[in-house]
C-alpha positions as CSV (number, residue, x, y, z in Angstrom):
1,M,32.2,-54.9,5.2
2,E,34.9,-52.3,6.0
3,Y,34.4,-50.9,2.5
4,L,31.0,-49.6,3.5
5,F,32.6,-47.0,5.7
6,P,33.3,-44.6,2.8
7,L,29.6,-44.9,2.0
8,L,28.9,-43.9,5.5
9,G,31.3,-41.0,5.1
10,Y,29.5,-39.9,2.0
11,C,26.0,-40.0,3.7
12,I,27.3,-38.0,6.6
13,G,29.1,-35.5,4.4
14,A,26.0,-35.0,2.3
15,I,24.0,-33.6,5.3
16,P,23.3,-29.9,4.3
17,F,23.7,-28.2,7.6
18,G,23.7,-24.7,6.0
19,L,20.4,-25.4,4.4
20,V,18.9,-27.0,7.5
21,F,19.9,-24.0,9.7
22,S,18.5,-21.6,7.1
23,K,15.2,-23.5,7.0
24,L,15.0,-23.4,10.8
25,V,14.9,-19.6,10.6
26,G,12.4,-19.5,7.8
27,T,14.5,-18.9,4.7
28,D,16.4,-20.8,2.0
29,V,20.1,-20.0,1.8
30,R,20.1,-21.3,-1.8
31,Q,18.0,-18.3,-2.8
32,A,20.2,-15.6,-1.5
33,G,23.8,-14.3,-1.7
34,S,26.0,-16.7,-3.7
35,R,23.2,-19.4,-3.4
36,N,25.7,-21.7,-1.8
37,I,24.9,-23.9,1.3
38,G,28.4,-23.4,2.8
39,A,29.4,-21.4,5.9
40,T,30.6,-18.3,4.0
41,N,27.2,-17.7,2.3
42,V,25.3,-18.6,5.5
43,S,27.3,-16.1,7.4
44,R,26.6,-13.4,4.7
45,V,22.9,-14.1,4.5
46,L,22.0,-15.2,8.1
47,G,24.7,-13.7,10.3
48,K,28.0,-14.8,11.8
49,K,26.5,-17.0,14.5
50,L,24.7,-19.3,12.1
51,G,27.7,-19.1,9.8
52,F,30.0,-20.2,12.5
53,L,27.6,-23.0,13.5
54,T,27.5,-24.2,9.9
55,L,31.3,-24.1,9.7
56,V,31.6,-26.2,12.8
57,C,29.1,-28.8,11.7
58,D,30.5,-29.0,8.2
59,C,34.0,-29.4,9.6
60,L,32.7,-32.3,11.9
61,K,31.3,-34.0,8.8
62,G,34.9,-34.5,7.7
63,F,36.5,-35.3,11.0
64,L,34.0,-37.5,12.8
65,P,33.6,-40.2,10.2
66,M,37.3,-40.7,9.9
67,Y,37.7,-40.8,13.7
68,L,34.9,-43.3,14.0
69,V,36.3,-45.6,11.3
70,A,39.8,-45.4,12.8
71,S,38.4,-46.3,16.2
72,L,36.4,-49.3,14.9
73,L,38.9,-50.8,12.4
74,P,41.7,-53.0,13.8
75,E,45.3,-52.4,12.7
76,S,45.7,-53.8,9.2
77,G,47.2,-53.0,5.8
78,S,44.0,-51.6,4.5
79,R,43.1,-49.5,7.6
80,E,44.8,-46.3,6.5
81,G,43.3,-46.5,3.0
82,I,39.7,-47.0,4.3
83,V,40.0,-44.1,6.7
84,L,41.3,-41.8,4.0
85,L,38.6,-43.0,1.5
86,T,36.0,-42.2,4.2
87,G,37.3,-38.7,4.5
88,I,37.4,-38.2,0.8
89,A,33.8,-39.5,0.5
90,A,32.7,-37.1,3.2
91,V,34.0,-34.2,1.1
92,I,32.4,-35.5,-2.0
93,G,29.2,-35.9,-0.1
94,H,29.2,-32.3,0.9
95,M,30.0,-31.2,-2.7
96,F,27.5,-33.5,-4.4
97,P,24.8,-34.4,-1.8
98,V,22.3,-37.0,-2.8
99,Y,19.7,-35.3,-0.6
100,L,19.9,-32.1,-2.8
101,G,20.1,-33.6,-6.3
102,F,23.9,-33.6,-6.1
103,K,24.1,-29.8,-5.8
104,G,26.1,-28.9,-2.7
105,G,28.9,-26.8,-1.2
106,K,32.5,-26.3,-2.2
107,G,34.0,-28.6,0.4
108,V,36.3,-26.2,2.2
109,A,34.9,-26.7,5.8
110,T,34.4,-30.5,5.3
111,G,37.9,-30.6,3.9
112,L,39.1,-28.7,6.9
113,G,37.7,-31.4,9.1
114,V,39.5,-34.1,7.1
115,F,42.8,-32.2,7.3
116,L,42.3,-31.6,11.0
117,Y,42.1,-35.4,11.5
118,L,45.2,-35.9,9.3
119,S,47.5,-33.5,11.1
120,L,46.8,-30.7,13.6
121,P,50.2,-29.0,13.0
122,A,49.6,-28.9,9.2
123,I,46.1,-27.5,9.6
124,L,47.3,-24.8,12.0
125,I,49.8,-23.6,9.3
126,S,47.1,-23.7,6.7
127,L,44.8,-21.6,8.9
128,V,47.5,-19.0,9.2
129,V,47.9,-19.0,5.4
130,F,44.1,-18.8,5.0
131,A,43.8,-15.9,7.4
132,G,46.7,-14.0,5.8
133,A,45.4,-14.5,2.3
134,V,41.9,-13.3,3.3
135,A,43.3,-10.3,5.2
136,L,45.5,-9.3,2.3
137,T,43.0,-9.8,-0.6
138,G,39.6,-9.5,1.1
139,F,38.5,-12.7,-0.6
140,V,37.6,-15.8,1.3
141,S,37.9,-17.8,-1.9
142,A,41.5,-16.8,-2.3
143,G,42.3,-18.0,1.2
144,S,40.5,-21.3,0.6
145,L,42.3,-21.9,-2.7
146,L,45.7,-21.1,-1.3
147,A,45.3,-23.1,1.9
148,S,43.9,-26.1,0.1
149,A,46.7,-26.1,-2.5
150,L,49.5,-25.9,0.2
151,I,48.1,-28.4,2.7
152,P,50.0,-31.4,1.0
153,V,53.2,-29.4,1.4
154,W,52.6,-29.0,5.1
155,L,51.7,-32.7,5.5
156,W,54.9,-33.6,3.8
157,L,56.9,-31.3,6.1
158,V,55.4,-32.9,9.2
159,G,56.2,-36.4,7.9
160,S,52.8,-37.7,6.8
161,S,52.6,-40.8,4.7
162,P,52.4,-40.7,0.9
163,A,48.8,-42.0,1.0
164,T,47.8,-39.1,3.4
165,I,49.6,-36.5,1.2
166,G,47.9,-38.0,-1.9
167,A,44.5,-37.9,-0.3
168,A,45.0,-34.3,0.8
169,A,46.1,-33.3,-2.8
170,F,43.0,-35.0,-4.2
171,I,40.7,-33.1,-1.9
172,G,42.6,-29.9,-2.7
173,L,42.0,-30.6,-6.4
174,L,38.3,-31.1,-5.8
175,I,38.1,-27.8,-3.9
176,W,39.8,-26.0,-6.8
177,L,37.4,-27.6,-9.3
178,K,34.4,-26.6,-7.2
179,H,35.8,-23.0,-7.1
180,H,36.0,-22.6,-10.9
181,E,33.4,-19.8,-10.9
182,N,35.3,-18.0,-8.1
183,I,38.6,-18.4,-9.9
184,S,37.0,-16.9,-13.1
185,R,35.6,-14.0,-11.0
186,L,39.0,-13.4,-9.3
187,I,40.7,-13.3,-12.7
188,R,38.0,-10.8,-14.0
189,G,38.2,-8.7,-10.8
190,E,34.5,-9.4,-10.0
191,E,34.8,-11.6,-6.9
192,K,32.8,-10.3,-3.9
193,S,35.1,-9.1,-1.1
194,W,34.5,-10.1,2.5
195,R,35.3,-6.6,3.5
196,K,32.2,-4.4,4.0
197,K,32.0,-1.5,1.6
């Protein structure tokens, strides 16, 4: 029965809040900007308020399922693994939502929620890294890539378990794979800057 929790995590992670909010204001965020349903594109297309709301909701998709599972499951040898799998499933749900034909976002905000559950100190360091990278380069994707790549290092430094570090590394890998187009544009010098022209 406990192995159904990752399925719950996936179903929650698959809720496309960015698309829901865009539909509520009479548009489809998939038809504008980068055509992504994540917070960055929502902010570009619909404004910072809806972008921030999308960020918060997508972040909660990663945090709340893990918190719920950890609260419901008794202490056992499998508890940590089930909680981690639930978080990973939430990120996969955001990236490949069954509700949208498996075409979703890039997992950064939902991954942030997972990392927030895993370790507040580690995520605070990563947020500093993210903000610094975006400020220096002007690219949100650069900040996301750098922060997701380094989160396992911060988790190791704060004494997290090998399973936790492994789960974070796997999510980071998924985020990098989902950003393959951004990486190509960064290499070619064609990535869109967050800075206004």
